[in-house]
C-alpha positions in Angstrom: 0.0 0.0 0.0 2.8 2.4 0.9 4.3 1.9 -2.5 1.0 2.5 -4.2 0.4 5.7 -2.2 3.9 6.9 -3.1 3.4 6.3 -6.8 0.0 8.2 -6.6 1.7 11.1 -4.9 4.5 11.3 -7.5 1.9 11.2 -10.3 -0.2 13.9 -8.7 2.9 16.0 -8.1 4.1 15.7 -11.7 0.6 16.5 -12.9 0.5 19.7 -10.7 3.9 20.8 -12.1 2.7 20.3 -15.7 -0.5 22.3 -15.0 1.5 25.2 -13.4 3.9 25.3 -16.4 1.0 25.3 -18.9 -0.7 28.1 -17.0 2.5 30.2 -17.0 2.9 29.6 -20.7 -0.6 30.8 -21.4 -0.1 33.9 -19.3 3.2 34.7 -21.0 1.6 34.2 -24.4 -1.2 36.5 -23.5 1.0 39.2 -22.0 3.4 39.2 -25.0 0.8 40.0 -27.6 2.8 40.9 -30.8 1.0 44.1 -31.6 1.2 45.3 -27.9 4.9 44.4 -27.7 5.8 46.1 -31.0 3.7 49.2 -30.1 5.5 49.4 -26.8 8.9 49.2 -28.4 8.1 51.9 -30.9 6.8 54.2 -28.2 9.9 53.9 -26.0 12.8 53.3 -28.4 14.2 56.4 -30.1 16.0 54.3 -32.7 12.7 52.6 -33.8 10.8 55.8 -33.6 13.3 57.5 -35.8 13.3 54.6 -38.2 9.6 54.6 -38.5 9.6 58.4 -38.9 12.0 58.0 -41.8 9.7 55.5 -43.5 6.7 57.8 -43.1 8.7 60.7 -44.5 10.6 59.2 -47.4 8.2 56.4 -48.5 4.7 57.4 -47.4 5.1 61.2 -47.7 3.3 61.5 -44.4 5.1 64.5 -43.0 2.8 65.1 -40.1 3.1 61.6 -38.7 6.9 61.7 -39.3 7.1 64.9 -37.3 5.2 63.4 -34.4 7.4 60.4 -34.4 10.6 62.4 -34.4 9.4 64.6 -31.6 8.5 61.5 -29.6 12.0 60.1 -30.1 13.5 63.4 -28.9 11.2 63.5 -25.8 12.7 60.1 -24.9 16.3 61.1 -25.7 16.9 64.8 -26.4 20.4 64.1 -27.7 19.6 61.4 -30.2 21.3 62.7 -33.3 19.5 60.6 -36.0 16.2 62.1 -34.8 17.6 65.6 -35.1 19.0 64.9 -38.5 15.7 63.4 -39.7 13.8 66.4 -38.3 16.1 68.8 -40.1 15.5 67.0 -43.4 11.7 67.0 -42.7 11.8 70.8 -42.0 13.6 71.3 -45.4 10.8 69.4 -47.2 8.3 71.5 -45.3 9.9 74.6 -46.8 11.1 75.7 -43.4 14.7 76.2 -44.5 15.7 78.5 -41.7 14.5 76.2 -39.1 16.1 73.2 -40.9 19.5 74.9 -40.9 19.1 75.9 -37.2 18.5 72.2 -36.3 21.6 71.2 -38.4 23.7 73.8 -36.5 22.4 72.5 -33.2 23.2 68.9 -34.3 26.8 70.0 -35.2 27.2 71.2 -31.6 26.0 67.8 -30.3 28.5 65.9 -32.5 31.6 68.1 -31.9 34.5 65.6 -31.7 32.1 62.6 -31.8 32.7 59.9 -34.4 29.3 58.3 -34.3 26.8 59.6 -36.9 29.4 61.9 -38.4 29.0 60.6 -41.9 25.2 60.8 -41.6 25.5 64.5 -40.7 27.9 65.1 -43.5 25.3 63.7 -45.9 22.6 66.0 -44.6 25.1 68.9 -44.8 25.7 68.0 -48.4 22.0 67.9 -49.1 21.6 71.4 -47.5 24.6 72.7 -49.4 26.2 73.7 -46.1 29.8 73.6 -47.2 30.9 75.1 -43.9 29.6 72.1 -41.9 30.5 69.6 -44.7 34.1 70.7 -44.8 34.5 70.2 -41.0 32.8 66.8 -41.0 34.7 65.5 -44.0 38.0 66.6 -42.6 37.2 65.0 -39.3 36.2 61.7 -41.0 39.3 61.7 -43.1 41.6 62.2 -40.1 39.8 60.1 -37.5 37.8 57.4 -39.1 39.7 54.9 -41.4 38.2 52.5 -43.8 35.1 52.9 -45.9 33.9 56.2 -44.3 37.3 57.8 -45.0 37.2 56.7 -48.6 33.6 57.9 -49.0 34.6 61.3 -47.4 37.6 61.7 -49.8 35.4 60.8 -52.8 32.8 63.4 -51.7 35.4 66.0 -51.0 37.0 65.7 -54.5 33.5 65.8 -56.0 32.4 69.0 -54.1 35.7 70.8 -54.5 37.3 69.6 -57.8 39.8 72.5 -57.7 42.7 71.1 -55.6 43.7 74.5 -54.1 40.1 75.1 -52.9 40.0 71.4 -51.7 43.1 71.9 -49.6 41.8 75.2 -48.3 38.5 73.7 -47.2 39.9 70.6 -45.5 43.1 72.1 -44.1 46.8 71.1 -44.1 46.3 68.1 -41.7 44.3 66.3 -44.4 46.8 67.1 -47.2 48.6 63.7 -47.2 45.3 61.8 -47.3 44.1 64.0 -50.2 47.4 63.4 -52.0 47.3 59.6 -51.4 43.7 59.5 -52.7 44.6 61.5 -55.8 47.3 58.9 -56.5 45.1 55.9 -55.9 42.3 57.2 -58.1 44.8 58.5 -60.8 43.8 62.1 -60.6 46.8 63.5 -62.3 46.1 67.2 -62.4 44.9 67.4 -58.8 47.8 65.2 -57.6 50.4 67.5 -59.3 49.0 70.6 -57.5 48.8 68.8 -54.1 52.4 67.4 -54.7 53.7 71.0 -55.1 52.4 71.8 -51.6 53.8 68.7 -50.1 57.2 69.3 -51.8 57.3 72.8 -50.4 56.8 71.5 -46.9 59.5 68.9 -47.5 59.7 65.1 -47.6 60.6 64.3 -44.0 59.0 60.9 -43.1 59.4 57.5 -44.7 55.6 57.5 -45.3 55.9 60.7 -47.3 58.6 59.2 -49.4 56.6 56.1 -50.0 53.6 58.3 -51.1 55.9 60.2 -53.5 57.1 56.9 -55.0 53.5 55.8 -55.4 52.7 59.1 -57.1 55.7 58.7 -59.5 54.6 55.2 -60.3 51.0 56.5 -61.1 52.4 59.2 -63.3 54.5 56.6 -65.2 51.4 54.4 -65.7 49.4 57.4 -66.9 52.1 58.3 -69.5 53.1 61.5 -67.6 56.8 60.6 -67.9 58.3 64.1 -67.9 56.6 65.0 -64.6 57.5 61.6 -63.1 61.1 62.1 -64.2 61.4 65.5 -62.6 60.2 64.2 -59.2 62.4 61.1 -59.5 65.6 63.0 -60.4 65.0 65.6 -57.7 64.2 63.3 -54.8 65.4 59.8 -55.5 68.1 59.6 -58.1 70.0 62.8 -58.9 72.6 61.6 -61.3 72.5 57.8 -61.9 70.6 57.0 -65.1 70.1 53.4 -63.8 68.9 53.3 -60.2 70.6 50.9 -57.6 72.9 49.4 -60.2 75.2 48.4 -57.4 72.4 46.3 -55.8 73.2 47.7 -52.3 69.5 48.3 -51.3 66.4 46.2 -51.8 64.5 46.6 -55.0 61.9 49.4 -54.9 59.4 47.3 -56.9 57.9 50.6 -58.2 58.6 53.8 -60.1 62.0 53.8 -61.8 63.5 51.3 -59.5 64.2 47.6 -59.9 61.0 45.4 -60.2 61.7 41.8 -59.4 58.7 39.5 -59.5 58.2 35.8 -58.6 59.1 32.9 -60.8 58.5 29.3 -59.8 61.7 28.2 -61.5 64.0 30.7 -59.8 64.8 32.4 -56.5 66.7 35.6 -56.0 68.4 37.7 -53.2 71.0 40.5 -52.9 74.4 39.5 -51.7 76.7 41.7 -49.8 80.2 42.7 -50.9 82.9 40.3 -50.0 86.7 40.1 -50.5 86.6 38.9 -54.2 83.0 39.6 -55.0 81.0 42.9 -55.3 77.5 43.3 -54.0 75.3 41.6 -56.5 71.9 40.3 -57.5 72.0 36.5 -57.3 69.5 34.4 -59.1 69.3 30.7 -58.6 67.5 28.5 -61.1 66.2 25.3 -59.6 65.7 23.1 -62.7 61.9 22.9 -62.1 60.8 24.9 -65.2 61.6 25.7 -68.7 61.7 29.4 -67.7 60.5 32.2 -69.9 62.4 34.7 -67.7 61.1 38.3 -67.8 60.5 39.2 -64.2 63.6 41.3 -63.4 63.4 44.8 -65.0 63.8 48.5 -64.6 62.2 51.5 -66.4 64.8 54.1 -67.3 63.8 57.8 -67.8 66.1 58.8 -70.6 66.4 61.7 -73.0 65.3 60.8 -76.6 67.6 61.2 -79.6 70.6 59.7 -78.0 72.6 56.4 -77.8 73.3 54.9 -74.4 75.6 52.2 -73.2 74.9 49.6 -70.5 77.8 48.4 -68.5 78.0 45.8 -65.8 79.6 42.6 -64.5 78.2 39.1 -64.7 79.2 35.8 -63.1 77.6 32.4 -63.8 77.9 28.8 -62.4 76.6 25.5 -63.9 73.9 27.0 -66.1 72.1 24.4 -68.2 70.3 24.2 -71.6 70.9 25.9 -74.8 69.0 29.0 -73.8 70.8 31.2 -71.3 70.1 34.6 -69.8 70.9 38.0 -71.5 70.0 41.6 -71.1 67.6 43.4 -73.4 66.5 47.0 -74.0 63.3 48.2 -75.7 61.0 51.2 -75.6 58.6 51.9 -72.8 55.3 53.0 -74.4 57.1 54.1 -77.5 58.6 52.4 -80.6 62.3 52.0 -80.3 64.9 49.6 -81.8 65.3 46.4 -79.9 68.7 45.7 -78.6 70.2 42.9 -76.5 73.4 41.6 -75.1 74.9 38.2 -76.0 73.8 35.2 -73.8 76.0 34.6 -70.8 78.3 31.5 -70.7 77.3 28.5 -68.6 80.3 28.9 -66.3 82.3 32.2 -66.1 84.0 34.2 -63.5 83.2 37.9 -63.2 83.0 39.2 -66.8 82.4 42.7 -68.2 79.0 43.2 -69.9 78.6 45.9 -72.5 76.1 46.8 -75.1 74.6 49.9 -76.6 71.0 50.8 -77.4 69.3 53.7 -79.2 66.5 56.0 -77.8 64.4 57.7 -80.5 63.5 61.4 -80.1 59.9 60.6 -79.2 60.8 58.3 -76.4 61.0 59.4 -72.8 61.8 56.0 -71.2 63.2 52.6 -72.0 62.9 49.2 -70.4 66.0 47.1 -69.5 65.3 43.5 -68.5 67.1 40.2 -67.7 65.7 37.7 -70.2 65.9 34.0 -71.0 63.8 32.4 -73.7 62.2 29.0 -73.4 64.2 26.1 -74.8 62.8 23.7 -77.4 65.1 20.9 -76.4 64.0 17.9 -74.5 66.4 18.8 -71.6 65.0 22.3 -71.3 64.7 23.0 -67.5 67.1 25.7 -66.5 69.4 25.1 -63.5 72.5 27.0 -62.2 73.2 30.5 -60.9 73.9 34.0 -62.2 75.2 37.1 -60.4 74.7 40.7 -61.7 76.8 43.5 -60.3 78.0 47.1 -60.9 75.3 47.9 -63.5 75.3 51.5 -64.9 74.0 53.4 -67.9 75.9 56.2 -69.6 75.4 58.4 -72.7 77.6 57.9 -75.6 78.7 60.6 -78.0 76.4 59.4 -80.7 73.0 60.9 -81.5 70.0 59.0 -82.7 67.6 61.0 -84.9 64.7 60.2 -87.1 67.1 59.8 -90.0 68.7 56.8 -88.2 65.4 55.0 -87.7 64.3 52.3 -90.1 61.6 53.4 -92.6 
């Protein structure tokens, strides 16, 4: 009997617990009515009130209801910037321009030195044609908020003030480097040249400024502005040497008029330091994994047209294989020029002088020089071995090359 009574008690207890849980569930379901819950959220949350007001304004054209919602949001939070901005836009559409601008001025005071909502306010200032507020906001975003907002601010600034002098005046000296960098990235040649003049007058003091200048030179080269690129290059990076870093004492620039050395699965490279019997050099090792079409080591040379130049250097090789071996070639950069090349190196040779001449037509402002190796057609065609390049230089010869010397 005791066991039976115990089982009945447990059953009744479980049944009671289940009934209580069902009752609580029904009460919760009743008290969390969807419409009541949503209405309560809209009535107490300034974000949702402002969002709904925006919908009423922009999509339903219900200006009166939008106004009530914005005012309700500001009653809950008097410093809620999106509500103030939305109300300013609403006032403008209500033809209350003076009041709209007063609200925008007040919002500017609220967001002084505040990152949040800065871009939203800049967009409203742009809509109101308030360049005074827009300039302050864009400058702040450019200096303080990296990423997409900075890029958007720069794009807007260049669109509003296409004149680079006015652009700099509006945004101030602190934003100058960002403006110059953006002009380089977006290939704005004319604006970049004006901004460069201001930067140059202030002086290239930091490594970041020199890096920006190199990027600008590279952009000018790519855009065919070789005379302007050459002037900057000669003044700030290579005063006298026609071939930059021919001694291979510093790493390749990989840009502008410096060495550009790309990757090649059949070869590896590194710069060696000067030793007792060996000068500093560029050492390329071929790993016999590929029938290499070698063309990834080059330099663009800014040269004066109508002249003949000589390339000099030293070359050493060790255990090079196949019938096709490396050589140096010269040809026009974005211009038609005679093709010239050196003889192929020998498979094994100690330091040997390299010398060949090449012509630059009058219409050319730059030439390519490049280490080259053609693919071999033989069965045993994978290149192995090593080559060292050292003490490279370019010099003018006494010869001239005019249109009369060019082939018809």
